[in-house]
C-alpha positions, -999 to +999 in steps of 0.1 A: -165+814+487-155+799+457-151+761+447-147+740+419-173+711+406-164+685+386-189+661+367-181+630+349-201+600+339-218+589+304-230+619+279-265+623+280-284+652+273-292+676+303-265+673+324-255+713+320-291+723+325-295+699+354-262+710+372-268+746+365-308+745+378-296+731+410-270+759+415-292+786+406-315+772+435-287+781+460-277+812+446-243+799+432-227+817+405-206+800+378-176+822+369-161+796+344-169+764+329-157+739+306-166+709+293-160+679+265-172+647+255-142+621+250-155+586+233-190+593+249-178+602+285-188+638+298-166+660+317-167+695+329-152+714+354-171+748+370-156+775+390-183+786+410-189+815+438-211+808+465-229+842+473-251+833+497-235+833+531-261+808+545-250+779+520-221+761+528-198+739+510-216+707+526-252+718+518-240+724+480-223+692+480-254+674+494-277+690+465-252+676+440-250+644+454-291+646+446-286+658+409-256+630+406-279+604+414-310+620+390-282+619+362-264+592+368-232+612+371-202+617+392-201+651+408-179+665+434-175+703+451-143+711+464-133+746+481-109+765+460-084+759+484-085+723+486-086+721+453-054+740+445-036+723+473-048+687+457-036+699+425-003+715+434+028+698+420 
């Protein structure tokens, strides 16, 4: 299953490392990534693939909620089809 992960908040050290480390724990492969800093605000979008069939979007979302708390960011996980539907004009 593929998903988009968005990360938003104040820029600080270790954001990508914290998110990537948690993804590794869950066997998630990063297919594409973009990030930028605008006036000290960090924004990242990752396109990922959940390779372990026992890992659900809900499990990954809960794990990302923990990371978000630890690094004071907002992190959202959305299935690819939901993301595409919400962003279609």
